[in-house]
PDB file of N, CA, C and O in Angstrom:
ATOM      1  N   MET A   1      70.528 104.851 120.560  1.00  0.00           N
ATOM      2  CA  MET A   1      69.630 103.926 121.232  1.00  0.00           C
ATOM      3  C   MET A   1      70.440 102.821 121.901  1.00  0.00           C
ATOM      4  O   MET A   1      71.341 102.242 121.294  1.00  0.00           O
ATOM      5  N   VAL A   2      70.113 102.541 123.137  1.00  0.00           N
ATOM      6  CA  VAL A   2      70.803 101.507 123.897  1.00  0.00           C
ATOM      7  C   VAL A   2      70.107 100.181 123.655  1.00  0.00           C
ATOM      8  O   VAL A   2      68.885 100.082 123.769  1.00  0.00           O
ATOM      9  N   SER A   3      70.879  99.171 123.323  1.00  0.00           N
ATOM     10  CA  SER A   3      70.306  97.860 123.055  1.00  0.00           C
ATOM     11  C   SER A   3      70.395  96.958 124.280  1.00  0.00           C
ATOM     12  O   SER A   3      71.097  97.263 125.244  1.00  0.00           O
ATOM     13  N   PHE A   4      69.683  95.861 124.229  1.00  0.00           N
ATOM     14  CA  PHE A   4      69.694  94.892 125.313  1.00  0.00           C
ATOM     15  C   PHE A   4      71.108  94.395 125.596  1.00  0.00           C
ATOM     16  O   PHE A   4      71.482  94.212 126.754  1.00  0.00           O
ATOM     17  N   SER A   5      71.892  94.177 124.546  1.00  0.00           N
ATOM     18  CA  SER A   5      73.250  93.659 124.732  1.00  0.00           C
ATOM     19  C   SER A   5      74.130  94.652 125.484  1.00  0.00           C
ATOM     20  O   SER A   5      75.057  94.241 126.183  1.00  0.00           O
ATOM     21  N   ASP A   6      73.856  95.961 125.352  1.00  0.00           N
ATOM     22  CA  ASP A   6      74.621  96.954 126.100  1.00  0.00           C
ATOM     23  C   ASP A   6      74.445  96.743 127.603  1.00  0.00           C
ATOM     24  O   ASP A   6      75.401  96.873 128.367  1.00  0.00           O
ATOM     25  N   PHE A   7      73.227  96.420 128.021  1.00  0.00           N
ATOM     26  CA  PHE A   7      72.987  96.184 129.438  1.00  0.00           C
ATOM     27  C   PHE A   7      73.695  94.930 129.914  1.00  0.00           C
ATOM     28  O   PHE A   7      74.163  94.891 131.051  1.00  0.00           O
ATOM     29  N   SER A   8      73.788  93.911 129.085  1.00  0.00           N
ATOM     30  CA  SER A   8      74.502  92.698 129.456  1.00  0.00           C
ATOM     31  C   SER A   8      75.972  93.002 129.720  1.00  0.00           C
ATOM     32  O   SER A   8      76.558  92.462 130.658  1.00  0.00           O
ATOM     33  N   ILE A   9      76.563  93.851 128.908  1.00  0.00           N
ATOM     34  CA  ILE A   9      77.961  94.241 129.112  1.00  0.00           C
ATOM     35  C   ILE A   9      78.098  94.981 130.436  1.00  0.00           C
ATOM     36  O   ILE A   9      79.008  94.697 131.215  1.00  0.00           O
ATOM     37  N   LEU A  10      77.202  95.923 130.693  1.00  0.00           N
ATOM     38  CA  LEU A  10      77.255  96.690 131.949  1.00  0.00           C
ATOM     39  C   LEU A  10      77.100  95.781 133.161  1.00  0.00           C
ATOM     40  O   LEU A  10      77.778  95.968 134.172  1.00  0.00           O
ATOM     41  N   GLU A  11      76.224  94.816 133.064  1.00  0.00           N
ATOM     42  CA  GLU A  11      76.009  93.897 134.181  1.00  0.00           C
ATOM     43  C   GLU A  11      77.239  93.051 134.481  1.00  0.00           C
ATOM     44  O   GLU A  11      77.426  92.621 135.619  1.00  0.00           O
ATOM     45  N   GLN A  12      78.074  92.808 133.488  1.00  0.00           N
ATOM     46  CA  GLN A  12      79.270  91.986 133.672  1.00  0.00           C
ATOM     47  C   GLN A  12      80.487  92.800 134.106  1.00  0.00           C
ATOM     48  O   GLN A  12      81.510  92.231 134.490  1.00  0.00           O
ATOM     49  N   ALA A  13      80.381  94.111 134.048  1.00  0.00           N
ATOM     50  CA  ALA A  13      81.523  94.967 134.370  1.00  0.00           C
ATOM     51  C   ALA A  13      81.827  94.933 135.863  1.00  0.00           C
ATOM     52  O   ALA A  13      80.918  94.869 136.691  1.00  0.00           O
ATOM     53  N   ASP A  14      83.108  94.976 136.197  1.00  0.00           N
ATOM     54  CA  ASP A  14      83.515  95.072 137.597  1.00  0.00           C
ATOM     55  C   ASP A  14      83.206  96.459 138.155  1.00  0.00           C
ATOM     56  O   ASP A  14      82.874  96.619 139.330  1.00  0.00           O
ATOM     57  N   GLU A  15      83.323  97.456 137.275  1.00  0.00           N
ATOM     58  CA  GLU A  15      83.083  98.839 137.690  1.00  0.00           C
ATOM     59  C   GLU A  15      82.595  99.627 136.476  1.00  0.00           C
ATOM     60  O   GLU A  15      83.051  99.400 135.356  1.00  0.00           O
ATOM     61  N   VAL A  16      81.674 100.543 136.706  1.00  0.00           N
ATOM     62  CA  VAL A  16      81.193 101.433 135.652  1.00  0.00           C
ATOM     63  C   VAL A  16      81.436 102.857 136.123  1.00  0.00           C
ATOM     64  O   VAL A  16      80.992 103.250 137.201  1.00  0.00           O
ATOM     65  N   MET A  17      82.143 103.623 135.305  1.00  0.00           N
ATOM     66  CA  MET A  17      82.445 105.016 135.654  1.00  0.00           C
ATOM     67  C   MET A  17      81.750 105.935 134.653  1.00  0.00           C
ATOM     68  O   MET A  17      81.941 105.798 133.445  1.00  0.00           O
ATOM     69  N   TYR A  18      80.958 106.853 135.147  1.00  0.00           N
ATOM     70  CA  TYR A  18      80.317 107.844 134.297  1.00  0.00           C
ATOM     71  C   TYR A  18      81.071 109.153 134.419  1.00  0.00           C
ATOM     72  O   TYR A  18      81.183 109.706 135.513  1.00  0.00           O
ATOM     73  N   VAL A  19      81.590 109.655 133.308  1.00  0.00           N
ATOM     74  CA  VAL A  19      82.237 110.974 133.298  1.00  0.00           C
ATOM     75  C   VAL A  19      81.148 112.032 133.253  1.00  0.00           C
ATOM     76  O   VAL A  19      81.287 113.110 133.831  1.00  0.00           O
ATOM     77  N   SER A  20      80.064 111.712 132.561  1.00  0.00           N
ATOM     78  CA  SER A  20      78.906 112.597 132.482  1.00  0.00           C
ATOM     79  C   SER A  20      77.673 111.740 132.222  1.00  0.00           C
ATOM     80  O   SER A  20      77.747 110.764 131.475  1.00  0.00           O
ATOM     81  N   ARG A  21      76.580 112.079 132.808  1.00  0.00           N
ATOM     82  CA  ARG A  21      75.342 111.334 132.587  1.00  0.00           C
ATOM     83  C   ARG A  21      74.543 111.914 131.423  1.00  0.00           C
ATOM     84  O   ARG A  21      73.548 111.326 130.999  1.00  0.00           O
ATOM     85  N   GLU A  22      74.970 113.059 130.907  1.00  0.00           N
ATOM     86  CA  GLU A  22      74.285 113.705 129.800  1.00  0.00           C
ATOM     87  C   GLU A  22      75.267 113.998 128.686  1.00  0.00           C
ATOM     88  O   GLU A  22      76.438 114.283 128.934  1.00  0.00           O
ATOM     89  N   CYS A  23      74.785 113.926 127.465  1.00  0.00           N
ATOM     90  CA  CYS A  23      75.612 114.259 126.311  1.00  0.00           C
ATOM     91  C   CYS A  23      75.716 115.781 126.205  1.00  0.00           C
ATOM     92  O   CYS A  23      74.711 116.488 126.284  1.00  0.00           O
ATOM     93  N   SER A  24      76.924 116.269 126.029  1.00  0.00           N
ATOM     94  CA  SER A  24      77.148 117.706 125.879  1.00  0.00           C
ATOM     95  C   SER A  24      78.186 117.920 124.786  1.00  0.00           C
ATOM     96  O   SER A  24      78.708 116.965 124.210  1.00  0.00           O
ATOM     97  N   LYS A  25      78.471 119.162 124.515  1.00  0.00           N
ATOM     98  CA  LYS A  25      79.412 119.507 123.456  1.00  0.00           C
ATOM     99  C   LYS A  25      80.783 118.857 123.671  1.00  0.00           C
ATOM    100  O   LYS A  25      81.444 118.456 122.713  1.00  0.00           O
ATOM    101  N   ASP A  26      81.194 118.760 124.913  1.00  0.00           N
ATOM    102  CA  ASP A  26      82.538 118.239 125.195  1.00  0.00           C
ATOM    103  C   ASP A  26      82.544 116.909 125.956  1.00  0.00           C
ATOM    104  O   ASP A  26      83.572 116.543 126.525  1.00  0.00           O
ATOM    105  N   CYS A  27      81.433 116.181 125.983  1.00  0.00           N
ATOM    106  CA  CYS A  27      81.393 114.964 126.790  1.00  0.00           C
ATOM    107  C   CYS A  27      82.362 113.886 126.288  1.00  0.00           C
ATOM    108  O   CYS A  27      82.947 113.166 127.097  1.00  0.00           O
ATOM    109  N   MET A  28      82.540 113.767 124.970  1.00  0.00           N
ATOM    110  CA  MET A  28      83.467 112.753 124.448  1.00  0.00           C
ATOM    111  C   MET A  28      84.916 113.131 124.744  1.00  0.00           C
ATOM    112  O   MET A  28      85.736 112.263 125.043  1.00  0.00           O
ATOM    113  N   LEU A  29      85.230 114.417 124.662  1.00  0.00           N
ATOM    114  CA  LEU A  29      86.573 114.889 125.006  1.00  0.00           C
ATOM    115  C   LEU A  29      86.873 114.581 126.469  1.00  0.00           C
ATOM    116  O   LEU A  29      87.951 114.082 126.792  1.00  0.00           O
ATOM    117  N   ARG A  30      85.926 114.875 127.352  1.00  0.00           N
ATOM    118  CA  ARG A  30      86.131 114.592 128.778  1.00  0.00           C
ATOM    119  C   ARG A  30      86.272 113.090 129.025  1.00  0.00           C
ATOM    120  O   ARG A  30      87.094 112.672 129.839  1.00  0.00           O
ATOM    121  N   ARG A  31      85.472 112.275 128.324  1.00  0.00           N
ATOM    122  CA  ARG A  31      85.584 110.818 128.458  1.00  0.00           C
ATOM    123  C   ARG A  31      86.962 110.335 128.020  1.00  0.00           C
ATOM    124  O   ARG A  31      87.605 109.558 128.725  1.00  0.00           O
ATOM    125  N   ASN A  32      87.413 110.799 126.852  1.00  0.00           N
ATOM    126  CA  ASN A  32      88.708 110.372 126.326  1.00  0.00           C
ATOM    127  C   ASN A  32      89.851 110.797 127.233  1.00  0.00           C
ATOM    128  O   ASN A  32      90.781 110.023 127.458  1.00  0.00           O
ATOM    129  N   ARG A  33      89.794 112.010 127.752  1.00  0.00           N
ATOM    130  CA  ARG A  33      90.843 112.469 128.678  1.00  0.00           C
ATOM    131  C   ARG A  33      90.841 111.658 129.964  1.00  0.00           C
ATOM    132  O   ARG A  33      91.900 111.334 130.502  1.00  0.00           O
ATOM    133  N   TYR A  34      89.664 111.335 130.451  1.00  0.00           N
ATOM    134  CA  TYR A  34      89.581 110.502 131.650  1.00  0.00           C
ATOM    135  C   TYR A  34      90.259 109.153 131.405  1.00  0.00           C
ATOM    136  O   TYR A  34      91.033 108.677 132.235  1.00  0.00           O
ATOM    137  N   LEU A  35      89.959 108.549 130.263  1.00  0.00           N
ATOM    138  CA  LEU A  35      90.562 107.253 129.940  1.00  0.00           C
ATOM    139  C   LEU A  35      92.083 107.336 129.886  1.00  0.00           C
ATOM    140  O   LEU A  35      92.770 106.476 130.437  1.00  0.00           O
ATOM    141  N   VAL A  36      92.611 108.358 129.230  1.00  0.00           N
ATOM    142  CA  VAL A  36      94.063 108.533 129.123  1.00  0.00           C
ATOM    143  C   VAL A  36      94.669 108.818 130.491  1.00  0.00           C
ATOM    144  O   VAL A  36      95.731 108.291 130.825  1.00  0.00           O
ATOM    145  N   ASP A  37      93.997 109.653 131.285  1.00  0.00           N
ATOM    146  CA  ASP A  37      94.515 109.991 132.615  1.00  0.00           C
ATOM    147  C   ASP A  37      94.612 108.773 133.532  1.00  0.00           C
ATOM    148  O   ASP A  37      95.404 108.765 134.475  1.00  0.00           O
ATOM    149  N   HIS A  38      93.814 107.752 133.259  1.00  0.00           N
ATOM    150  CA  HIS A  38      93.751 106.598 134.151  1.00  0.00           C
ATOM    151  C   HIS A  38      94.309 105.320 133.531  1.00  0.00           C
ATOM    152  O   HIS A  38      93.913 104.219 133.911  1.00  0.00           O
ATOM    153  N   THR A  39      95.222 105.465 132.584  1.00  0.00           N
ATOM    154  CA  THR A  39      95.830 104.284 131.971  1.00  0.00           C
ATOM    155  C   THR A  39      97.318 104.530 131.721  1.00  0.00           C
ATOM    156  O   THR A  39      97.785 105.668 131.769  1.00  0.00           O
ATOM    157  N   THR A  40      98.041 103.471 131.459  1.00  0.00           N
ATOM    158  CA  THR A  40      99.443 103.607 131.077  1.00  0.00           C
ATOM    159  C   THR A  40      99.644 103.355 129.598  1.00  0.00           C
ATOM    160  O   THR A  40     100.686 103.694 129.038  1.00  0.00           O
ATOM    161  N   CYS A  41      98.625 102.748 128.953  1.00  0.00           N
ATOM    162  CA  CYS A  41      98.736 102.395 127.541  1.00  0.00           C
ATOM    163  C   CYS A  41      97.410 102.662 126.837  1.00  0.00           C
ATOM    164  O   CYS A  41      96.348 102.265 127.317  1.00  0.00           O
ATOM    165  N   LEU A  42      97.486 103.340 125.697  1.00  0.00           N
ATOM    166  CA  LEU A  42      96.300 103.625 124.896  1.00  0.00           C
ATOM    167  C   LEU A  42      96.279 102.700 123.690  1.00  0.00           C
ATOM    168  O   LEU A  42      97.245 102.640 122.930  1.00  0.00           O
ATOM    169  N   LEU A  43      95.182 101.981 123.516  1.00  0.00           N
ATOM    170  CA  LEU A  43      94.969 101.128 122.356  1.00  0.00           C
ATOM    171  C   LEU A  43      94.011 101.881 121.443  1.00  0.00           C
ATOM    172  O   LEU A  43      92.847 102.076 121.793  1.00  0.00           O
ATOM    173  N   ALA A  44      94.494 102.307 120.268  1.00  0.00           N
ATOM    174  CA  ALA A  44      93.701 103.165 119.391  1.00  0.00           C
ATOM    175  C   ALA A  44      93.494 102.533 118.026  1.00  0.00           C
ATOM    176  O   ALA A  44      94.450 102.115 117.373  1.00  0.00           O
ATOM    177  N   VAL A  45      92.244 102.467 117.599  1.00  0.00           N
ATOM    178  CA  VAL A  45      91.928 102.073 116.227  1.00  0.00           C
ATOM    179  C   VAL A  45      91.989 103.375 115.441  1.00  0.00           C
ATOM    180  O   VAL A  45      91.114 104.232 115.562  1.00  0.00           O
ATOM    181  N   TYR A  46      93.051 103.510 114.624  1.00  0.00           N
ATOM    182  CA  TYR A  46      93.391 104.813 114.043  1.00  0.00           C
ATOM    183  C   TYR A  46      93.602 104.697 112.545  1.00  0.00           C
ATOM    184  O   TYR A  46      94.371 103.859 112.075  1.00  0.00           O
ATOM    185  N   ASN A  47      92.900 105.561 111.794  1.00  0.00           N
ATOM    186  CA  ASN A  47      92.971 105.522 110.335  1.00  0.00           C
ATOM    187  C   ASN A  47      93.965 106.522 109.744  1.00  0.00           C
ATOM    188  O   ASN A  47      94.061 106.636 108.522  1.00  0.00           O
ATOM    189  N   GLY A  48      94.699 107.243 110.577  1.00  0.00           N
ATOM    190  CA  GLY A  48      95.695 108.191 110.104  1.00  0.00           C
ATOM    191  C   GLY A  48      95.198 109.616 109.958  1.00  0.00           C
ATOM    192  O   GLY A  48      95.987 110.516 109.671  1.00  0.00           O
ATOM    193  N   GLU A  49      93.911 109.838 110.148  1.00  0.00           N
ATOM    194  CA  GLU A  49      93.335 111.179 110.046  1.00  0.00           C
ATOM    195  C   GLU A  49      93.914 112.068 111.154  1.00  0.00           C
ATOM    196  O   GLU A  49      93.941 111.673 112.319  1.00  0.00           O
ATOM    197  N   GLN A  50      94.371 113.255 110.789  1.00  0.00           N
ATOM    198  CA  GLN A  50      95.015 114.148 111.752  1.00  0.00           C
ATOM    199  C   GLN A  50      94.011 114.925 112.609  1.00  0.00           C
ATOM    200  O   GLN A  50      94.364 115.453 113.664  1.00  0.00           O
ATOM    201  N   ARG A  51      92.782 114.988 112.155  1.00  0.00           N
ATOM    202  CA  ARG A  51      91.751 115.698 112.910  1.00  0.00           C
ATOM    203  C   ARG A  51      90.759 114.692 113.458  1.00  0.00           C
ATOM    204  O   ARG A  51      90.597 113.601 112.910  1.00  0.00           O
ATOM    205  N   GLY A  52      90.108 115.057 114.525  1.00  0.00           N
ATOM    206  CA  GLY A  52      89.087 114.183 115.100  1.00  0.00           C
ATOM    207  C   GLY A  52      89.462 113.707 116.493  1.00  0.00           C
ATOM    208  O   GLY A  52      90.562 113.953 116.986  1.00  0.00           O
ATOM    209  N   GLY A  53      88.516 113.020 117.107  1.00  0.00           N
ATOM    210  CA  GLY A  53      88.673 112.605 118.496  1.00  0.00           C
ATOM    211  C   GLY A  53      89.799 111.631 118.747  1.00  0.00           C
ATOM    212  O   GLY A  53      90.504 111.748 119.749  1.00  0.00           O
ATOM    213  N   THR A  54      89.985 110.674 117.859  1.00  0.00           N
ATOM    214  CA  THR A  54      91.062 109.693 118.062  1.00  0.00           C
ATOM    215  C   THR A  54      92.420 110.365 117.977  1.00  0.00           C
ATOM    216  O   THR A  54      93.287 110.123 118.816  1.00  0.00           O
ATOM    217  N   ALA A  55      92.613 111.211 116.968  1.00  0.00           N
ATOM    218  CA  ALA A  55      93.896 111.914 116.820  1.00  0.00           C
ATOM    219  C   ALA A  55      94.156 112.817 118.021  1.00  0.00           C
ATOM    220  O   ALA A  55      95.275 112.878 118.530  1.00  0.00           O
ATOM    221  N   MET A  56      93.121 113.516 118.469  1.00  0.00           N
ATOM    222  CA  MET A  56      93.272 114.412 119.621  1.00  0.00           C
ATOM    223  C   MET A  56      93.623 113.622 120.880  1.00  0.00           C
ATOM    224  O   MET A  56      94.463 114.044 121.674  1.00  0.00           O
ATOM    225  N   THR A  57      92.976 112.483 121.051  1.00  0.00           N
ATOM    226  CA  THR A  57      93.248 111.644 122.218  1.00  0.00           C
ATOM    227  C   THR A  57      94.656 111.074 122.163  1.00  0.00           C
ATOM    228  O   THR A  57      95.328 110.988 123.191  1.00  0.00           O
ATOM    229  N   MET A  58      95.110 110.686 120.985  1.00  0.00           N
ATOM    230  CA  MET A  58      96.474 110.174 120.849  1.00  0.00           C
ATOM    231  C   MET A  58      97.502 111.261 121.162  1.00  0.00           C
ATOM    232  O   MET A  58      98.508 110.986 121.816  1.00  0.00           O
ATOM    233  N   ARG A  59      97.264 112.484 120.708  1.00  0.00           N
ATOM    234  CA  ARG A  59      98.191 113.582 121.026  1.00  0.00           C
ATOM    235  C   ARG A  59      98.235 113.837 122.532  1.00  0.00           C
ATOM    236  O   ARG A  59      99.302 114.080 123.096  1.00  0.00           O
ATOM    237  N   TYR A  60      97.085 113.783 123.170  1.00  0.00           N
ATOM    238  CA  TYR A  60      97.026 113.976 124.616  1.00  0.00           C
ATOM    239  C   TYR A  60      97.794 112.865 125.331  1.00  0.00           C
ATOM    240  O   TYR A  60      98.550 113.134 126.264  1.00  0.00           O
ATOM    241  N   ALA A  61      97.606 111.635 124.901  1.00  0.00           N
ATOM    242  CA  ALA A  61      98.315 110.502 125.504  1.00  0.00           C
ATOM    243  C   ALA A  61      99.821 110.636 125.312  1.00  0.00           C
ATOM    244  O   ALA A  61     100.599 110.358 126.224  1.00  0.00           O
ATOM    245  N   GLN A  62     100.222 111.064 124.123  1.00  0.00           N
ATOM    246  CA  GLN A  62     101.645 111.260 123.846  1.00  0.00           C
ATOM    247  C   GLN A  62     102.221 112.350 124.741  1.00  0.00           C
ATOM    248  O   GLN A  62     103.328 112.211 125.263  1.00  0.00           O
ATOM    249  N   LYS A  63     101.476 113.426 124.917  1.00  0.00           N
ATOM    250  CA  LYS A  63     101.912 114.531 125.780  1.00  0.00           C
ATOM    251  C   LYS A  63     102.143 114.055 127.213  1.00  0.00           C
ATOM    252  O   LYS A  63     103.037 114.546 127.902  1.00  0.00           O
ATOM    253  N   LEU A  64     101.326 113.094 127.655  1.00  0.00           N
ATOM    254  CA  LEU A  64     101.469 112.568 129.014  1.00  0.00           C
ATOM    255  C   LEU A  64     102.461 111.404 129.101  1.00  0.00           C
ATOM    256  O   LEU A  64     102.687 110.857 130.180  1.00  0.00           O
ATOM    257  N   GLY A  65     103.045 111.034 127.971  1.00  0.00           N
ATOM    258  CA  GLY A  65     104.038 109.966 127.963  1.00  0.00           C
ATOM    259  C   GLY A  65     103.456 108.570 128.006  1.00  0.00           C
ATOM    260  O   GLY A  65     104.142 107.629 128.405  1.00  0.00           O
ATOM    261  N   ARG A  66     102.207 108.414 127.605  1.00  0.00           N
ATOM    262  CA  ARG A  66     101.577 107.092 127.598  1.00  0.00           C
ATOM    263  C   ARG A  66     102.042 106.291 126.384  1.00  0.00           C
ATOM    264  O   ARG A  66     102.308 106.852 125.321  1.00  0.00           O
ATOM    265  N   GLU A  67     102.135 104.994 126.554  1.00  0.00           N
ATOM    266  CA  GLU A  67     102.402 104.108 125.425  1.00  0.00           C
ATOM    267  C   GLU A  67     101.150 104.106 124.542  1.00  0.00           C
ATOM    268  O   GLU A  67     100.030 104.083 125.051  1.00  0.00           O
ATOM    269  N   ILE A  68     101.342 104.129 123.222  1.00  0.00           N
ATOM    270  CA  ILE A  68     100.217 104.112 122.289  1.00  0.00           C
ATOM    271  C   ILE A  68     100.395 102.948 121.326  1.00  0.00           C
ATOM    272  O   ILE A  68     101.423 102.834 120.659  1.00  0.00           O
ATOM    273  N   ILE A  69      99.399 102.097 121.258  1.00  0.00           N
ATOM    274  CA  ILE A  69      99.381 100.993 120.304  1.00  0.00           C
ATOM    275  C   ILE A  69      98.303 101.316 119.292  1.00  0.00           C
ATOM    276  O   ILE A  69      97.133 101.462 119.644  1.00  0.00           O
ATOM    277  N   LYS A  70      98.706 101.428 118.006  1.00  0.00           N
ATOM    278  CA  LYS A  70      97.763 101.763 116.952  1.00  0.00           C
ATOM    279  C   LYS A  70      97.348 100.512 116.203  1.00  0.00           C
ATOM    280  O   LYS A  70      98.169  99.655 115.878  1.00  0.00           O
ATOM    281  N   ILE A  71      96.055 100.430 115.939  1.00  0.00           N
ATOM    282  CA  ILE A  71      95.500  99.337 115.147  1.00  0.00           C
ATOM    283  C   ILE A  71      94.831  99.968 113.940  1.00  0.00           C
ATOM    284  O   ILE A  71      94.033 100.895 114.080  1.00  0.00           O
ATOM    285  N   SER A  72      95.153  99.472 112.762  1.00  0.00           N
ATOM    286  CA  SER A  72      94.525  99.976 111.534  1.00  0.00           C
ATOM    287  C   SER A  72      93.103  99.445 111.442  1.00  0.00           C
ATOM    288  O   SER A  72      92.860  98.267 111.700  1.00  0.00           O
ATOM    289  N   PRO A  73      92.157 100.313 111.072  1.00  0.00           N
ATOM    290  CA  PRO A  73      90.780  99.838 110.903  1.00  0.00           C
ATOM    291  C   PRO A  73      90.555  99.131 109.564  1.00  0.00           C
ATOM    292  O   PRO A  73      89.483  98.575 109.321  1.00  0.00           O
ATOM    293  N   HIS A  74      91.566  99.156 108.704  1.00  0.00           N
ATOM    294  CA  HIS A  74      91.441  98.565 107.378  1.00  0.00           C
ATOM    295  C   HIS A  74      91.789  97.087 107.415  1.00  0.00           C
ATOM    296  O   HIS A  74      92.811  96.690 107.973  1.00  0.00           O
ATOM    297  N   ILE A  75      90.945  96.296 106.826  1.00  0.00           N
ATOM    298  CA  ILE A  75      91.173  94.851 106.777  1.00  0.00           C
ATOM    299  C   ILE A  75      91.998  94.544 105.536  1.00  0.00           C
ATOM    300  O   ILE A  75      91.605  94.869 104.416  1.00  0.00           O
ATOM    301  N   GLU A  76      93.132  93.922 105.751  1.00  0.00           N
ATOM    302  CA  GLU A  76      93.989  93.559 104.623  1.00  0.00           C
ATOM    303  C   GLU A  76      93.750  92.085 104.281  1.00  0.00           C
ATOM    304  O   GLU A  76      93.493  91.259 105.156  1.00  0.00           O
ATOM    305  N   GLY A  77      93.840  91.794 103.027  1.00  0.00           N
ATOM    306  CA  GLY A  77      93.657  90.397 102.703  1.00  0.00           C
ATOM    307  C   GLY A  77      93.349  90.250 101.294  1.00  0.00           C
ATOM    308  O   GLY A  77      93.157  89.132 100.817  1.00  0.00           O
TER     309      GLY A  77
END
């Protein structure tokens, strides 16, 4: 469900790019590849899991020689 605050973010964006207007089996994969293809640095919140979308996106970024900055999702303190 899209909330009111989501529209506020969209209204403030300089540009909005849709990789797909419909959810499909591979829409997140296509979105992640698009992001990696159009950046020089990937900022990833990564928990160390070897499977899943974040890990797959990081491997793709590494294959393309992109810089990867990992942020742990765990709060230390």
